[in-house]
N, C-alpha and C positions, 0 to 999 in steps of 0.2 A: 376241384377242392376236394375235400373230406368232410361229412359231416361232424356238427357236436358229437353227434352219438356216436363215431369212430373214435373219437379225438376223447371221450371220456371214457370209454371200453380201455383205452392203454394204460388211464390215468390209474382207474378200477385195478388192472392186472398188476400195476407197477407196486401198487399197496398191498396186492394179496399174490403173491406169483407164489402161487401151488398149485398143484394138481388138480385135486380135492374144488375150488374157486373156480378152476377153468371148467372140467368137467361141468359146475353147475350153471354155468354159462355159455355154453357152447353154442345154443340159439345165434345171442349176443356177438362170438366171433363168428359165426359162418355169414351174418351180415357186414361185419367187419371186412370181412376176407372181400365179400361182394364188392363193396368200397375202395378198400386201395388196389384190385385188381381195374376196377372203374380208372380211380388217381392215373395209371401207370397205362391206362388206353390214353388216355388225354394228353399225357405226355408226347407219348409215341408219334399221336395224328401232329402233332407240333413241328417235335425232331425228328421226325424223319424226313420233311422237305428242308429242311435245313444244312441237315447232315446225312447225305445218302449213303453216305456204311453203313447207317441202324436203320436202312428199311426192312432187312430180312430179319429184323428181333421184332419176336413176338411175346406178348404181356407173362411168360410164362420164363421167360429171359430176363427177366427186371425184377421179379420177385426175389426175397427170403422166407425161408419158411419161420411161422414162430419160432416154432423149439429152440433151444440154445444146444452149443455142442458144450457140454459141462465135464468134458473129459480130464481134460487137463488145468481146471479153474478154480481156485476156491474157492466164487460166488458159484454155490451152486442152486441157484433161481431156473428154474427148469423154460422160463419161456421170456421170447424179447420182450418189451414193452417200450419197443421205438420201435419207428417202422421205416424200408430202409428201399429207395428207387433205385437199378444200376443199370445204364443203356451204354453198352461198348460193345463192338462190329466184332471181337474175339467171342468166338463158340461158348458155352456155357462150359464156366469151371478154368476158361484161360484168363492167363493175365493179360490185358491190355488195359490201354488208356481209355477211360471215359469221361463219364457224368454222372454225378450221384443226388442224391438228393434223400435228406437224412430229417425225418421229423420226429421230435422228442421234447416233453415240452422241460424248459430251460435249456437245453442245447439241440436247438433246428440248425442246422445248415447246408446249404449246397458247395460242390465242390468237385472237381474233375481233376483227371491227369494218371499218372502212374502210383498204387498203392504198394509199398512191398516187395518190389521185384526180387525175383531168385538171383545168386550169383551171375549167371551166363545173362540175364537180363537186364543188369544191373551195368554190368560190366558194357555191354551193346549203346544199352541211352547214355554211357560216361563217357566214349566213344563222339558218339551223333556227338553232345555239348562239346566237347573239347576242338574236332574238325570242323564243328560250322556254329561255333560261338554266335556267328553272327547274324544267322538265322533267327536263334533262340531271340537274342537281344530286341530284336526287329518286333519278333511277337511278342515281348515283355512290356517293350515301349510302345505297342498300340492304345491306342485313346479307350478305346473299348475294355481290355485286358485292365488294365492300368486302376482305372475309373470302378471296377465291379470289384478287380481280386488283389490291385495292388503287386503284387510279385505272387512265384513262387513260395510254399510256405516253409521256412526255415525257423527250427527251433532245437531244442539242446536233445529233445529224441529222434530227432530227424534227421541230425548232421552229424558226422566227423567231425572230431577233434584237429584232427589230423589230414595233411592231401592223404588221397589214392595215391596204395603204391602204381606207380610209371609217371604221373605226373610233375609240373616241377610247382614249387610253392605262390612262384609269381604269375601261372596263368591266368588269363585275363579271366576265366569263368572260375574262379577257386572257389565264390560260396555257392556254386551250384556245383562241381565236380563233387564237393564234399557230401551231396543229400543221399540220404539212402532211399525215400522216397520223392517224387516227382510232381507234387500234387498243388492247387492253388486253392482255398475256399472263401464263402461267405458267410456268415451268420445271419441269423433272420429272428422275429419273435415268432410264435407258434400261429399269435393271430391273424399270422395273415394265412394260414393254410383253408381257415373255413372263405376265405372271400372268393369271389367269383372267379378275379384276373390274375388268382392264384399261380396256377399254371404254364400261362400267357406270360404275367409277368417274369416267374424262376427261369423259365426257356429262354426270355430275351437274354437274361442274365448270364445264363451259361453256352448257350452258343458264340460267346465271347471266348470260353477254350476250346471252342475246336484247333484251333491254330496249336495250340500247344499239344494236342492227342494227334494231332496228324503230323508233327513233329518227330513224339515219340513213336507212333505206331510204324514209322518210318523207319527207326531205330530197329525194332522189335523184327523188322523185316528184313532188314540187308543181312545176306549172309556173309558169314566168316570165311574170308581170305588168308 
């Protein structure tokens, strides 16, 4: 769990997102950072036994810098006013399927899967879906998965309007072959964050995504012939 003081720090940072305020509150940030790292450690303690592929992860592999990359953004706010925890078996910087926890006032959610693959990765995942659609359907029909996440995230920003090249429009997996990211998510109220069972509760939900992550990572590990 995070402390109320850490959530208040994020709240205040959102209202005062500038370098001068941040420097004046550097001690608060250091306390927040310790709290953040403890939260990640708590998640890893629970998630590693549930998903052995995460065994080698360290805290530094799962955290994000508070500085925003503003080079190509219209929003020049220098700092992130949210917190994220990313747990994936992929090496640092590698795009693999995994688990994500997002903490932000008015926008908290948990998610998992494969976000924004490059062209070659997208090709591999679509091929896996096309050839092993029964496997994917079994994963999505699992009682725990359906209870927590319903299905994969599908929206106009995440899906092509027409079929990708090389696939028939009547393919049974048409809805998923059109996706550009392969994720599932669930929102929650930020009040959950300060509860003692927050990490345990969210980990129990996240682990329902393990079969989906395994399916996607299997596709990424397959050599093209």
